[in-house]
N, C-alpha and C positions, 0 to 999 in steps of 0.2 A: 411501473410507475415512472421510469425514465426508459423511452424507446428510441433507438437510433436506427435508422435504415439507409444504408448507401451514401452517408455523407462525405461530401468532398468540399474543399476551401482552398482557394488559391490568392496568393498576394502576389499580383505584377507575374513575374515569371516562375515563381516559387509554388508548387504545391504542397501546401502544408498539411493537408489531410486528404486521405486518398481513399474512399469506398469504406468506410468505417460504419460498422454496424455493432450494437450490442444491445443488453437489456440489464436495467436492474429493478428487481422486483421488491415488493412490501415486505419488510421485515430483513431485508439484506444489507450488508456492509459491504461494500465493492470498492476495492483499492484501485487506481489508476496510475499505472507507473509509466516511465519513460526517461531516456534520458533529454537532455537539453537540444530542443530541436525534434523531438520526434513528433510532436502535434498536440501534444497534451493540453497544454493551456489553450491552444486555439480550440479543440475540442470542447474543453471547459466553458468557453468564453461563448461557443454557439449554444450549449445547452443552457446558459443561463441568460441567453438573450441579447447579449452586446454585441455578438456579430452574426451575420446570417449564413446559412450556409449556401453554398453555389449549386448545390446538387445535395438530392436526399432529402430527408423529413425527420424532424424529432418532434417528440411528443412528451409533455409532462402531464401526467396522470390524465391521458387520454386529449390533451388539448395540445394542438399544433404549434410551435415556437411562432412561426411567421403569422397563420391564418387567425389565431387566437392568442397572440402575444400578451395581451394582459392577463387573460385567465391563467396562461402558462406561468406567468411570473407570479402572480398570487400563491400559486402552488409551490414557490421554490423559495427557500430559504440559502442564502449564498455568503459565505466567508473566505473573502480572497486571502493570499499569503500575508500581506500586509494590511491589517484591518484598518478601514477608514474610519475615523473619529474625530468628532471637533474638540480640540485639546483644553479650549476654555470652560467646557459644560462639566457638569458633575457626572459620575456614572448614571446616576437615577434620573437625571434630568435629559441626559442624551437618549438612554432607553424610552423614555416616556415620549421623547420628539422623534424616535423611530418607530414608537408604537402607532402613532398619529399618522405618521406617513404610509404605514402599513393599513390603515383606517380601521385599527381595532376599535371597539365601540368603546365610548368614554366610561359606561359602566364596568367596564372589563379591564378597562387600561392599568389600572393601580395594581389588580392581583396578578395580571400578565406580567408586567415588569416587576414584580416580587418573586413571582415563578421563576424567571429568566435569571434573576439576582441569586437566588438559592442553588438552583440547577448549576451555575457557573461558580458556585462558591465567591461570590464577590457583594455579599450583603454586610461586609464589614468595610468594604471601600465605597458604598453606593454613594456618599456625600462628598467624595474626593474627588478634583478635577481630573478627566481623563489624562492631560497633559504631565501630571505629576507621577502616574502610574509607571511600572516598569512595563517592559515590552511584553513580558508574559501576560500581566493583569490586562494590557490593551487586547491582546490576542482572545483572552476570555470576555473582554466585553464586546469584542467584535461575533464572537459565538453566541453571547447572549442576543443580543440584536438579531442574529440569524434565525434564532428560533422563537422568537416574540410573537410571531403571528400563526404558530403552530403549522408550520408547511408540512405538506404530504412528501415534500422531496427535500433533502439537505446536499448542498455541493459544499466540500469543506477542502480547501486547499491547503495544505501543510497546516493541519490545526494544531498541532504540538509544536510549533515552531516557538522556540525561545522559552520554553515550559521547563520548570525543574521536575525531577523524576517523579515528585508526590504529586504535582499537577497533571503531569503526563497520565499518571495513573488514574486519577480522577476524569480526566476528559475522555480516555479510552473507556472508562465504565460510564459515562454519561452516551455516549455516541452508541454503545450497545443498548442504552435503555431508550435511547430516540429512535434506535432502529426498530422496536418491537411495532411500532405503528406506521412507519415511513420508511422510504427508501434512501439510504446514504451512499452518496459517492465520495470517496476520498482520495485527494491527491497528495502522496507524499513522497520523500527521498528517504525516510527513515524507514529502512527495508523492515528491521524488528517489530517496529510498530505496525505495520502493515501486516506482518505475519501473524501478531497478536492482536489484532481488532477486526480484519476484513474476512468475511466468508469467503470472498472470490476475489482473485487480483487479474486485471486486464493489464498486459504489457504493450506498449506501442512503439515502434520503431519505424522511422521513416515514412510517418505519417499514416500507417495502417497498423492495425491490430495484429500481433503477432502470437499473443497467448492469451488465452482466457480459461480460465482454470483455478479450482479450489486449491488453496495452498497444502492441505493434508494430500490430496489426490497428486499434485505435481511432484511433493517430496517423495510419496512413494513410488513414482514413476523412475525419478532420479537416483533413489535410494538402490535400486535392482542394480542400475548400473554403475555405482560407484565403487572405487576400488577397495579391496581388503587391506588391512594394515596388520603386519605381524612383527612382535618384538621377539628375538632370540637371543642367546647368550653364546651362542656356538657360531662356528666358521661359517660367515657370511655368505663367503663365496661359494662354498658347498651346496648352502641352503638356497641360493638364487639357482643353480643349476638342477637341484632336485625339485624347485617350484616349478621352473620354466618347462621341464618335462611332462607336466601333469595336463590332461588334457581340460582344454576350456582356457587355459593360461596364457594370454596375449602378451603380456610384458611382467616383467620383475625388475624394480630399482631399489638397490640396497642404499642405505646410509646409516651413518652414526655420529652422533655428537662428540666434541672432542674430549670431554670430561665424562664420558660414560663407557660401560664395558658392552652396554646392550646395544644391539644393530637392530635397525627397522627395515622391514620389506616392505614395499608399496607394490600391491599386486594387481593387474588389471585382469579381468577375465570374467565369464558369465556362464551360468548354470539356471536350468530353470527348475530343478527339484532340491537344490541346496546340496547337491553332490560337492561342488568346488569346496564350500567350507569344508567337509567332512575330510576331502582330500588332502586339503592343506593342513588341518590338524593332524593328520597321520604323518604328512610327509615332514612335519616340521617339529613334532615330539622329539626325535634324537638331537635337536639343535637348541636343546633348553627352551622350549616354546613359553613366554610368559604372558602374551596377550595374542589375540586373534580377533578382529573386529572388521566391520565394513563401516568405509570412512562416512559419517553423517554429513550429507549435503545441505547447505544453507541456501535460504530464498535468496541472500545477496550474491553467492556463488553462482545461481541458476540464472538470475537477472543480469548478471555481467556478463558471463558466457553468451546469453543471448543476444545483447546487445552489442558485443564484440563481432559476432558472427554477422551481425548488420552493418558492420564499418562505421559503428558509431562511438562516440566517448561519452561517459557520463558527466 
């Protein structure tokens, strides 16, 4: 549905996007992540046809965004971060106006507007002026406008921005429903949302794709390298020496909270067959072992480690 091959874009002497390639297929929700200045926004603008690429090619459902620009745009629904809308219009009138811009047939226009209102939980504010709505409601009006023409591709830039927890859950469910027959590309800085909503994540840094993986595969990969955490009641110094002598252990860092009699050991090491965990349990048993677990990595930590390694700031 979305095909990007070797795309680059420069603004003066600044190369914002460099040789970017990826695809988004039907039924997929893909998250596009990146720090400020990573090239994420420029990539979205090129996909949606607002900015032409200097090199490479972009196709939307088989239509090249340069050679078949009108056809590609007809296949694309776009929700920018700050959804534009005419404040003096009612929600229903605005969506009807957008339906006419999209050339939705007159006989289908009312039902298309009703469907968009219901899907985005806007039926109760359909006759209110857009300017009277909260930012969260205006965001949903923008999403309703994006899905009006039943596009094959949806580009959503920060779709849950300014929404409350209930609305976020509803939009997340809606995105999953919409993706069953479409390709959805979501740009967001809310990493837990990306983790819960997206089938795959693409991380950009310095204008290039640095990571393209499924969250569950990414978490499994980093889980294997995550440190072990042990809580003990005995002599932390002696326990540290016992653990440091074990095969596969590369570092041991002890710590203790000021108001606790329990010590925590953070242990870095590796094994391919689970032998490290067994060795640690045996070595720490005499020290009153209460807990032994592998520290669960978060998508946020993985993302921050990646962009910090690239010398970028979030």
